[in-house]
C-alpha positions in Angstrom: -20.2 -3.6 -18.4 -20.9 -7.3 -18.8 -19.0 -10.0 -16.9 -17.5 -11.2 -20.2 -16.1 -7.6 -20.8 -14.7 -7.5 -17.3 -13.0 -10.8 -17.7 -11.6 -9.6 -21.0 -9.9 -6.7 -19.2 -8.4 -9.0 -16.6 -7.0 -11.2 -19.3 -5.8 -8.3 -21.4 -3.9 -6.7 -18.5 -2.5 -10.1 -17.5 -4.1 -9.7 -14.1 -4.9 -13.4 -13.5 -1.7 -15.3 -12.4 -2.0 -19.0 -12.2 0.3 -21.9 -11.2 2.1 -20.2 -8.2 2.1 -20.2 -4.4 0.5 -17.0 -3.1 -0.3 -15.7 0.3 -3.5 -13.6 0.6 -4.2 -10.9 3.2 -6.1 -13.4 5.3 -2.9 -15.5 5.4 -4.7 -18.2 3.4 -2.6 -19.7 0.5 -3.5 -20.5 -3.0 -2.1 -21.2 -6.5 -3.9 -18.4 -8.3 -3.6 -14.6 -7.7 -5.6 -11.7 -9.2 -3.0 -9.0 -9.6 -5.0 -5.8 -9.3 -1.9 -3.7 -9.8 -1.9 -4.8 -13.4 -5.3 -3.3 -13.8 -4.5 -0.1 -11.9 -1.4 0.5 -14.0 -3.6 0.8 -17.1 -5.6 4.0 -17.2 -8.0 2.8 -19.9 -8.7 -0.4 -17.8 -9.2 1.6 -14.6 -11.6 4.0 -16.3 -13.6 1.1 -17.8 -13.9 -1.0 -14.6 -14.7 1.9 -12.3 -17.4 3.0 -14.7 -18.8 -0.6 -14.6 -18.8 -0.5 -10.8 -20.5 2.9 -10.7 -23.2 1.6 -13.0 -23.8 -1.3 -10.6 -23.9 1.0 -7.5 -26.0 3.7 -9.1 -29.4 2.1 -8.3 -28.5 2.2 -4.6 -28.0 6.0 -4.7 -24.8 6.3 -2.6 -23.6 9.7 -1.4 -20.1 8.7 -0.4 -17.7 6.0 -1.7 -15.1 4.6 0.7 -12.1 2.6 -0.4 -9.5 0.8 1.7 -5.8 1.8 1.5 -4.0 1.2 -0.8 -5.7 -0.1 -4.0 -9.2 1.0 -3.0 -8.3 4.7 -2.8 -8.0 5.2 -6.6 -11.0 2.9 -7.2 -13.1 5.0 -4.8 -12.1 8.3 -6.5 -12.9 7.1 -10.0 -16.2 5.4 -8.9 -17.3 8.6 -7.1 -16.5 10.6 -10.3 -18.5 8.3 -12.5 -21.4 8.3 -10.1 -21.4 12.1 -10.0 -21.9 12.1 -13.7 -24.5 9.3 -13.7 -26.6 10.6 -10.8 -26.2 14.3 -11.6 -25.1 15.2 -8.1 -21.8 15.3 -6.2 -20.8 11.9 -4.8 -17.7 12.2 -2.6 -14.8 9.8 -2.0 -13.2 8.9 1.3 -10.8 6.2 2.3 -10.0 4.0 5.3 -6.3 3.9 6.2 -4.5 0.7 7.1 -3.3 0.1 10.7 -0.4 -2.3 11.2 2.6 -3.5 9.2 1.4 -7.0 8.3 -1.9 -8.9 8.0 -4.4 -9.1 9.5 -4.7 -5.3 9.1 -7.2 -3.1 10.9 -8.7 0.0 9.4 -9.9 3.4 10.4 -11.3 6.4 8.6 -8.7 8.9 7.5 -8.6 11.9 9.8 -11.1 14.5 8.5 -13.2 11.8 6.7 -15.6 11.2 9.6 -17.6 14.3 8.6 -17.7 13.2 5.0 -19.6 9.9 5.8 -21.6 11.2 8.8 -25.3 10.5 8.2 -24.7 9.6 4.5 -25.5 6.6 2.3 -22.1 4.9 2.0 -20.9 2.3 -0.5 -17.5 0.6 0.0 -15.4 -0.3 -3.0 -12.5 -2.7 -3.3 -10.4 -3.9 -6.2 -10.5 -7.6 -5.5 -12.5 -9.3 -2.7 -10.7 -12.4 -1.5 -12.0 -13.8 1.8 -14.0 -10.6 2.6 -11.9 -9.9 5.7 -10.7 -6.5 4.5 -14.2 -5.4 3.6 -15.4 -6.6 7.0 -12.9 -4.5 8.8 -13.6 -1.4 6.6 -17.3 -1.8 7.3 -16.5 -2.0 11.0 -14.5 1.3 10.7 -17.2 3.1 8.7 -20.5 1.8 10.0 -20.5 3.7 13.4 -20.2 7.0 11.5 -22.3 6.5 8.4 -26.0 7.0 8.1 -26.4 3.7 6.2 -24.3 1.2 4.3 -26.0 0.6 1.0 -23.7 -1.7 -1.1 -20.3 -3.1 -1.8 -18.6 -2.8 -5.2 -15.6 -4.6 -6.6 -13.8 -5.4 -9.8 -13.6 -9.1 -8.9 -15.0 -11.3 -6.2 -12.8 -14.3 -6.0 -14.0 -15.6 -2.6 -17.5 -16.8 -3.3 -19.4 -16.8 -6.6 -22.8 -16.5 -4.8 -21.7 -14.1 -2.1 -24.9 -12.2 -1.0 -23.4 -9.9 1.6 -20.2 -9.1 3.5 -20.4 -8.1 7.2 -24.1 -7.7 6.9 -23.9 -5.2 4.0 -25.6 -6.1 0.8 -25.7 -6.3 -2.2 -22.2 -7.2 -3.2 -21.8 -5.7 -6.7 -18.8 -7.3 -8.4 -18.1 -7.0 -12.1 -16.9 -10.6 -12.2 -16.7 -13.6 -9.9 -13.9 -16.2 -10.0 -14.1 -19.1 -7.7 -10.6 -19.9 -6.6 -9.5 -22.6 -4.1 -7.7 -21.4 -1.0 -5.9 -23.3 1.8 -5.5 -22.5 5.5 -1.8 -21.8 5.9 -1.6 -24.4 8.8 -2.7 -27.1 6.3 -1.5 -26.0 2.9 -0.7 -28.7 0.3 1.5 -26.2 -1.5 3.7 -25.8 1.6 3.8 -29.5 2.2 4.9 -30.0 -1.4 7.7 -27.5 -0.9 6.5 -25.0 -3.5 8.3 -21.7 -3.0 6.1 -18.8 -1.8 5.8 -15.9 -4.3 7.4 -12.9 -2.7 6.6 -10.5 -5.5 2.8 -10.7 -5.3 0.5 -10.8 -2.3 1.8 -11.0 1.2 4.5 -13.7 0.9 7.3 -11.5 2.3 5.3 -10.6 5.4 4.3 -14.3 5.9 7.8 -15.6 5.6 9.1 -12.9 8.0 6.4 -13.9 10.5 7.3 -17.6 10.2 11.0 -16.8 10.6 10.3 -14.9 13.8 8.1 -17.8 15.1 10.8 -20.3 14.4 13.5 -18.2 16.1 11.4 -18.1 19.2 11.2 -21.9 19.3 15.0 -22.2 19.3 
């Protein structure tokens, strides 16, 4: 799959949302959001993008694909399926479960999945890479148990167009890269301007609840 084809899928599924005030998993803010749920709701889109990721990962010969909860679980399963067909051998899927109720989340391997990755060549897949913090934490959960970490795959890397690695794992194989500006929440021009935080996409609800708790403690 070419980057042009990947971008066409993002546009067709209306996954790129612009002109809002969004909170990312890192707590950073921005005016554009890549809504991966729009992709995951479309079976044809999921099949196509996961095949594209599998084709990028195939040269690195992974034996296990790990995805973070929630969106990465389905991505991992589909990519493992495609790689099984491409490589002519069984490639297994596992996932890292989320710990905590709000960002920043920590991750751990699902119970029973330690044996799946033990001593194996592991690739991690994600739907959208924002700052890379989620991938870093998943790498931290998987690396002590895996034989080696061979690559990272994603539908979209929106944190850095020329990203070479995340948490020391390379290469980063993204179908498309979209450079979007983010703001530290302590110094966000959208907040200063009074733009309402989107509570339907991203982590706006958790962020606002956190701020409300902090404000109540100051009273």
